[in-house]
C-alpha positions as CSV (number, residue, x, y, z in Angstrom):
1,M,-28.3,5.7,30.9
2,F,-25.1,7.5,30.0
3,E,-23.4,6.4,33.2
4,R,-24.3,2.8,32.6
5,L,-22.9,3.0,29.0
6,N,-19.8,4.6,30.4
7,K,-19.3,1.8,32.9
8,L,-19.8,-0.7,30.1
9,F,-17.3,0.8,27.5
10,Q,-14.7,2.4,29.8
11,P,-13.2,-1.0,30.8
12,L,-13.1,-2.1,27.1
13,A,-11.3,1.1,26.1
14,V,-8.8,0.7,29.0
15,A,-8.2,-2.9,28.1
16,I,-7.4,-2.0,24.5
17,G,-5.4,1.0,25.6
18,R,-3.2,-1.2,27.9
19,N,-2.9,-4.1,25.5
20,K,0.9,-4.5,25.0
21,Y,0.6,-6.0,21.5
22,L,-1.7,-3.3,20.1
23,M,0.3,-0.5,21.8
24,S,3.6,-1.9,20.5
25,I,2.2,-2.0,17.0
26,R,1.0,1.7,17.4
27,D,4.4,2.8,18.8
28,G,6.3,0.8,16.2
29,F,4.5,2.5,13.3
30,L,5.1,5.9,15.0
31,V,8.9,5.2,14.7
32,A,8.5,5.0,10.9
33,T,6.2,8.0,10.7
34,P,8.9,10.8,10.5
35,L,10.7,8.7,7.9
36,L,7.6,8.4,5.8
37,I,6.7,12.1,6.2
38,T,10.2,13.2,5.1
39,G,10.1,10.7,2.2
40,S,6.7,12.0,1.3
41,I,8.1,15.4,0.7
42,F,10.3,14.1,-2.2
43,L,7.6,11.7,-3.4
44,L,5.1,14.7,-3.5
45,I,7.6,16.8,-5.4
46,A,8.3,14.0,-7.9
47,N,4.5,13.5,-8.4
48,F,3.4,17.1,-8.0
49,P,-0.3,17.4,-9.1
50,I,0.6,19.9,-11.9
51,P,1.6,18.1,-15.1
52,A,4.0,20.8,-16.2
53,V,6.1,20.3,-13.0
54,T,6.5,16.6,-13.4
55,E,7.2,17.0,-17.2
56,F,10.1,19.3,-16.3
57,F,11.5,16.8,-13.8
58,N,11.4,14.1,-16.4
59,S,13.1,16.3,-19.0
60,V,16.2,17.2,-16.8
61,I,19.0,14.6,-17.4
62,I,21.2,14.3,-14.4
63,N,23.4,11.3,-15.5
64,P,24.0,11.3,-19.3
65,E,25.5,7.8,-19.2
66,T,22.4,6.1,-17.7
67,Q,19.9,8.8,-18.9
68,A,18.7,9.1,-15.3
69,T,16.5,12.2,-14.9
70,L,15.8,14.5,-12.0
71,A,12.6,12.6,-11.4
72,D,14.6,9.4,-10.9
73,Y,16.8,11.0,-8.3
74,L,13.7,12.5,-6.5
75,A,12.4,9.0,-6.2
76,V,15.4,7.7,-4.3
77,P,14.4,9.2,-0.9
78,A,11.0,7.6,-1.3
79,D,12.5,4.3,-2.1
80,A,14.7,4.6,1.0
81,T,11.6,5.1,3.1
82,Y,8.3,3.8,1.6
83,T,9.8,0.9,-0.4
84,I,11.5,-0.6,2.7
85,M,9.0,0.7,5.3
86,A,8.5,-2.8,6.7
87,V,12.1,-2.8,7.9
88,F,11.4,0.2,10.1
89,A,8.1,-1.2,11.3
90,V,9.6,-4.5,12.4
91,A,12.4,-2.8,14.3
92,G,10.1,-0.3,15.8
93,I,7.5,-2.8,17.0
94,A,10.1,-5.1,18.4
95,Y,11.8,-2.2,20.2
96,A,8.5,-1.0,21.7
97,F,7.5,-4.6,22.7
98,S,10.9,-5.3,24.2
99,K,10.3,-2.5,26.7
100,R,7.1,-4.1,27.8
101,M,8.7,-7.5,28.1
102,A,11.8,-6.3,30.1
103,V,14.2,-7.0,27.2
104,K,17.0,-4.7,26.2
105,P,15.2,-2.8,23.4
106,I,18.0,-2.6,20.9
107,F,18.7,-6.4,21.1
108,G,15.0,-7.1,20.8
109,A,14.8,-4.9,17.6
110,V,17.8,-6.5,15.9
111,T,16.8,-10.0,16.9
112,A,13.4,-9.4,15.3
113,L,15.0,-8.2,12.1
114,M,17.2,-11.2,12.0
115,S,14.2,-13.5,12.5
116,W,12.3,-11.7,9.7
117,F,15.2,-12.1,7.3
118,I,15.6,-15.8,8.1
119,L,12.1,-16.4,6.9
120,M,12.4,-14.1,3.9
121,P,12.8,-15.8,0.4
122,F,16.2,-14.8,-1.2
123,Q,15.4,-16.0,-4.7
124,L,13.8,-14.1,-7.6
125,T,12.4,-15.5,-10.8
126,Q,12.9,-13.0,-13.7
127,T,13.2,-12.9,-17.4
128,P,16.6,-11.5,-18.5
129,L,16.6,-8.0,-19.9
130,G,16.6,-8.0,-23.7
131,A,15.7,-11.7,-23.9
132,V,13.7,-12.9,-26.9
133,E,10.0,-13.4,-26.6
134,D,8.9,-16.5,-24.7
135,A,12.4,-16.8,-23.2
136,P,12.4,-19.0,-20.0
137,A,12.6,-17.1,-16.7
138,V,15.7,-17.7,-14.6
139,T,16.1,-17.8,-10.8
140,V,18.6,-15.4,-9.3
141,T,19.7,-14.6,-5.7
142,G,18.1,-11.5,-4.4
143,I,15.3,-9.9,-2.3
144,D,12.0,-8.9,-3.7
145,L,11.5,-5.3,-2.5
146,G,7.8,-6.0,-2.2
147,W,8.6,-8.1,0.9
148,M,10.5,-5.1,2.3
149,G,7.4,-2.9,2.0
150,A,3.6,-3.4,2.3
151,K,3.7,-7.2,1.5
152,G,6.0,-7.9,4.4
153,I,4.4,-6.0,7.2
154,F,2.1,-8.6,8.7
155,I,4.7,-11.3,8.9
156,G,7.0,-8.7,10.3
157,I,4.6,-8.0,13.1
158,I,4.4,-11.7,13.9
159,C,8.2,-12.1,13.8
160,A,8.6,-9.1,16.2
161,F,6.3,-10.5,18.8
162,L,7.5,-14.1,18.6
163,S,11.2,-13.3,18.6
164,V,10.9,-11.0,21.6
165,H,8.7,-13.5,23.5
166,I,11.4,-16.2,23.0
167,Y,14.2,-13.9,23.9
168,A,12.4,-12.8,27.1
169,W,11.6,-16.4,28.0
170,V,15.2,-17.5,27.7
171,N,16.4,-14.4,29.5
172,K,14.0,-15.0,32.4
173,K,15.3,-18.6,32.7
174,G,18.7,-17.1,33.3
175,W,20.3,-19.0,30.4
176,K,23.0,-16.5,29.5
177,I,26.7,-16.2,29.6
178,R,27.9,-14.5,32.7
179,M,31.0,-12.3,32.7
180,P,33.3,-11.1,35.5
181,E,32.4,-7.9,37.2
182,E,35.5,-6.1,35.8
183,V,34.1,-6.5,32.2
184,P,32.5,-3.3,30.9
185,E,28.7,-3.3,30.9
186,N,28.3,-3.0,27.2
187,V,30.4,-6.1,26.7
188,V,28.4,-8.0,29.4
189,E,25.1,-7.1,27.6
190,T,26.5,-8.3,24.3
191,F,27.5,-11.7,25.6
192,S,24.4,-12.0,27.7
193,S,22.3,-11.8,24.6
194,L,24.1,-14.6,22.8
195,I,22.1,-17.6,24.1
196,P,18.7,-15.9,23.8
197,I,19.5,-14.9,20.2
198,L,20.7,-18.4,19.5
199,F,17.3,-19.8,20.7
200,V,15.5,-17.3,18.6
201,M,17.6,-18.1,15.5
202,C,17.1,-21.9,16.0
203,F,13.4,-21.5,16.3
204,F,13.0,-19.5,13.1
205,F,15.4,-21.8,11.3
206,L,13.1,-24.7,12.1
207,V,10.1,-22.7,11.0
208,N,11.7,-21.8,7.7
209,L,12.7,-25.4,7.2
210,L,9.2,-26.6,7.8
211,F,7.8,-24.2,5.2
212,G,10.5,-25.3,2.8
213,L,9.5,-28.9,3.2
214,A,5.9,-27.8,2.5
215,G,7.1,-26.3,-0.8
216,T,6.5,-22.6,0.1
217,N,7.8,-20.0,2.5
218,A,6.4,-18.1,5.5
219,F,6.1,-14.8,3.6
220,E,4.0,-16.2,0.9
221,F,1.9,-18.2,3.4
222,I,1.1,-15.2,5.7
223,Y,0.5,-12.9,2.8
224,K,-1.9,-15.2,1.1
225,F,-3.9,-16.5,4.1
226,L,-3.7,-13.6,6.6
227,Q,-2.7,-10.3,5.1
228,I,-4.8,-10.4,1.9
229,P,-8.1,-11.3,3.8
230,L,-7.5,-8.6,6.4
231,L,-6.7,-6.0,3.8
232,N,-9.8,-7.0,1.8
233,L,-11.9,-6.7,4.9
234,G,-10.4,-3.3,5.7
235,D,-10.7,-2.0,2.2
236,T,-14.5,-1.7,2.3
237,L,-16.8,1.2,2.9
238,G,-18.7,-0.8,5.5
239,S,-15.6,-1.4,7.6
240,M,-14.6,2.3,7.5
241,I,-18.0,3.4,8.6
242,I,-18.2,0.9,11.4
243,A,-14.7,1.8,12.6
244,Y,-15.7,5.5,12.7
245,I,-18.9,5.0,14.5
246,F,-17.0,3.2,17.3
247,L,-14.3,5.9,17.2
248,H,-16.7,8.7,17.8
249,F,-18.8,6.7,20.2
250,F,-15.8,6.3,22.4
251,W,-15.1,10.1,22.2
252,F,-18.7,10.7,23.5
253,F,-17.5,9.2,26.8
254,G,-14.3,11.2,26.9
255,I,-12.2,8.3,25.6
256,N,-9.7,9.0,22.8
257,G,-11.5,7.0,20.1
258,G,-8.6,7.5,17.7
259,S,-6.2,5.7,19.9
260,V,-8.6,2.8,20.7
261,V,-9.9,2.1,17.2
262,G,-6.6,3.2,15.5
263,A,-4.6,0.6,17.4
264,V,-6.5,-2.1,15.5
265,F,-7.5,-0.4,12.2
266,N,-4.5,1.9,11.4
267,P,-2.0,-0.9,10.6
268,I,-4.5,-2.1,7.9
269,L,-4.9,1.4,6.5
270,Q,-1.2,2.1,6.5
271,T,-0.6,-1.1,4.6
272,L,-3.2,-0.2,2.0
273,S,-1.5,3.2,1.6
274,L,1.8,1.5,1.0
275,E,0.2,-0.6,-1.7
276,N,-1.2,2.6,-3.3
277,V,2.3,4.1,-3.4
278,K,3.6,1.0,-5.2
279,F,0.7,0.9,-7.6
280,F,1.1,4.6,-8.6
281,Q,4.8,4.2,-9.0
282,T,4.9,0.9,-10.9
283,G,1.4,0.0,-11.9
284,V,1.6,-3.3,-10.1
285,G,-1.4,-4.3,-8.0
286,Q,-4.4,-2.1,-7.5
287,A,-5.3,1.2,-5.9
288,H,-7.4,1.2,-2.7
289,I,-9.9,4.0,-2.1
290,I,-9.8,3.2,1.7
291,N,-6.4,3.9,3.1
292,Q,-4.6,6.0,5.7
293,Q,-4.8,9.3,3.7
294,F,-8.5,8.7,2.9
295,Q,-9.1,8.6,6.6
296,D,-6.9,11.5,7.6
297,L,-7.9,13.9,4.8
298,F,-11.5,13.1,3.8
299,A,-13.3,11.6,6.8
300,T,-12.9,14.5,9.2
301,F,-11.8,18.2,9.1
302,G,-10.7,19.9,12.3
303,G,-10.4,16.7,14.3
304,A,-12.8,13.9,15.4
305,G,-16.4,14.7,14.4
306,S,-15.3,17.0,11.6
307,T,-15.7,19.9,14.0
308,L,-14.0,22.6,11.8
309,S,-17.4,23.2,10.3
310,L,-18.9,23.4,13.8
311,A,-16.4,26.0,14.9
312,I,-17.3,28.1,11.8
313,A,-21.0,27.7,12.5
314,M,-20.5,28.8,16.1
315,I,-18.9,32.0,15.0
316,V,-21.4,32.7,12.1
317,V,-24.8,31.8,13.5
318,C,-24.6,31.5,17.3
319,R,-26.1,34.3,19.5
320,S,-24.7,33.2,22.9
321,K,-21.5,34.8,24.0
322,R,-20.2,31.5,25.3
323,M,-20.6,29.8,21.9
324,K,-19.2,32.7,19.8
325,E,-16.1,33.0,22.0
326,L,-15.5,29.2,22.0
327,G,-15.9,29.2,18.3
328,K,-13.2,31.9,17.9
329,L,-10.9,30.0,20.3
330,A,-11.4,26.7,18.5
331,L,-11.1,28.0,14.9
332,V,-7.4,28.3,14.5
333,P,-6.5,24.9,16.2
334,G,-9.4,23.4,14.1
335,I,-7.8,24.5,10.9
336,F,-4.8,22.4,11.9
337,N,-7.1,19.5,12.9
338,I,-6.9,20.0,16.7
339,N,-10.3,20.1,18.4
340,E,-9.9,19.6,22.1
341,P,-11.3,23.1,22.8
342,I,-14.6,22.0,21.3
343,I,-14.6,18.3,22.5
344,F,-14.2,19.4,26.2
345,G,-15.2,23.1,26.0
346,M,-18.7,22.9,24.4
347,P,-18.6,20.0,25.5
348,I,-19.1,17.1,23.0
349,V,-18.4,14.7,25.8
350,L,-21.6,13.3,27.3
351,N,-23.6,15.8,25.3
352,P,-26.8,14.0,24.0
353,I,-27.6,17.0,21.7
354,M,-24.3,17.0,19.8
355,I,-23.6,13.2,19.6
356,V,-25.8,12.8,16.5
357,P,-24.1,15.3,14.2
358,F,-20.7,14.4,15.8
359,M,-21.1,10.9,14.5
360,L,-23.2,11.8,11.3
361,A,-20.8,14.3,9.8
362,P,-17.8,12.0,9.4
363,T,-20.1,9.2,8.2
364,V,-21.5,11.4,5.4
365,N,-17.9,12.6,4.5
366,I,-16.8,9.0,4.2
367,I,-19.7,7.9,2.0
368,I,-19.6,10.9,-0.3
369,S,-15.8,10.7,-0.7
370,Y,-15.8,7.0,-1.3
371,F,-18.4,7.2,-4.2
372,V,-16.9,10.3,-5.9
373,M,-13.5,8.5,-5.9
374,R,-15.1,5.3,-7.1
375,I,-16.7,6.9,-10.1
376,G,-13.6,8.8,-10.9
377,L,-14.7,12.4,-10.2
378,V,-11.8,12.7,-7.7
379,P,-8.5,10.7,-7.9
380,I,-7.8,8.0,-5.4
381,T,-5.2,9.2,-2.9
382,S,-1.7,8.0,-4.0
383,G,-0.6,6.9,-0.6
384,I,1.8,9.9,-0.1
385,N,1.9,10.7,3.6
386,I,0.4,14.2,4.0
387,P,0.9,15.2,7.7
388,W,-2.5,15.2,9.5
389,P,-2.2,18.8,10.7
390,T,-2.1,20.1,7.1
391,P,-5.2,22.3,6.6
392,A,-8.1,21.1,4.5
393,I,-8.2,22.1,0.9
394,I,-4.4,22.3,0.9
395,S,-4.2,18.6,2.0
396,G,-6.8,17.6,-0.6
397,F,-4.8,19.3,-3.4
398,L,-1.6,17.7,-2.4
399,A,-3.1,14.2,-1.9
400,T,-5.0,14.3,-5.3
401,N,-5.4,17.5,-7.3
402,W,-7.8,20.4,-7.4
403,A,-10.7,17.9,-7.4
404,G,-9.7,16.7,-4.0
405,A,-9.5,20.3,-2.7
406,L,-13.0,21.1,-4.1
407,L,-14.3,17.9,-2.5
408,Q,-13.0,19.0,0.9
409,A,-14.5,22.4,0.5
410,G,-17.9,20.9,-0.4
411,L,-17.8,18.5,2.6
412,L,-17.0,21.4,4.9
413,V,-20.2,23.1,3.7
414,I,-22.2,19.9,4.1
415,D,-20.9,19.4,7.6
416,F,-21.8,23.0,8.5
417,F,-25.5,22.3,7.7
418,I,-25.4,18.9,9.5
419,Y,-24.3,20.6,12.7
420,L,-26.5,23.7,12.3
421,P,-29.9,22.5,13.6
422,F,-28.4,20.8,16.6
423,L,-26.1,23.7,17.3
424,K,-29.1,26.1,17.3
425,V,-30.8,24.0,20.0
426,L,-27.8,24.2,22.2
427,D,-27.2,27.8,21.5
428,N,-30.8,28.7,22.5
429,Q,-30.2,27.0,25.8
430,Y,-27.0,29.0,26.4
431,V,-28.7,32.3,25.3
432,A,-31.5,31.6,27.9
433,E,-28.9,30.9,30.5
434,E,-27.0,34.1,29.8
435,K,-30.3,36.0,30.1
436,G,-31.0,34.2,33.4
437,S,-34.4,33.0,32.3
438,V,-33.7,29.3,33.0
439,E,-31.5,27.2,35.2
440,P,-28.2,26.1,33.6
441,A,-28.9,23.2,31.2
442,K,-27.2,20.0,32.4
443,V,-26.4,18.7,28.9
444,A,-23.9,16.2,30.3
445,E,-26.4,14.3,32.3
């Protein structure tokens, strides 16, 4: 049966893993990841989960003329990363997609950014500072930073793919300016890109013109009719559970479920995280329980399957030498959320005994975490990017406060008891093998 299921799902996983659009989105967001992590350091310091620390930052005046505090200056690196994160995502996705479309990556990236900015509205409606009550709003030239962040990501993805596709099509047709052989290569590349970029620019000019004739703009349209419905779909307990069931089901067959499911689901989670950052900074919008940090910090501990508790149980309760030694080997990597020793060493892969707790533990974690955050016992994660290798309890404290750390500790205990009865069955088999009383159990069959 397992062989038939493997034959059924292996092609699906390979198809997703080789999809140039999904992989470009994944790689594009990876470009922004180091920027978000470094920006998170300053954002975390500025919003440290100890009130006395944040009060101190707010009390230190750096610029007497503007009354800007140390907290204001600590927020600048976050504004230079989180607030304009969509810029990095568009460039990164276009760069990655250009490689797959045989386009010079740097030209693909800048062309995508140009296309995105052509569609972006450059007018703001605001009430003048200090105006009397009920004063009419005025329209000024400028960019709404919301479009540079979470609100502009989905249209940015569309612009990246469309612009590179047009560029590659024109390039393939051979419609480009040709230079003498004596001209330096970098100059040749620059002039060769002129006609493809012109086609891209004309296309997005016409798109922007059509939206203008309709009395709106592309950003508003995509945000209202595509991004909000997708985020509402992703921001549900049911979607998170379903995604994680598939994620761990793929792992059962030795397929990296995080890569397969994450290629589709992570862009939604990352956008929800960015909206959380904006909400906790400005109070605009709403906070989302389901987001990237919820997934990384409260769904699993020790890697897929929440196997840190399993490694602890292997050391504490197992009697077979094989299991105890594997538990010791897997414990330290598990603390930092790396669990390949258990996945392939126990193994979890194609192991019908362990697949139930492997899927059940993360599901229980998600359900409990969701409801304790919903009723307010634990704060919703603020969207600050805590690196995924950060050990449990520390990561929970940094993402929320002591309540988040206690929640993680409690979930580790619950996962321990979820794995325990299944682990004992497998351990008894290995004990019998080591005593030579039975043939080696073929758990992978």
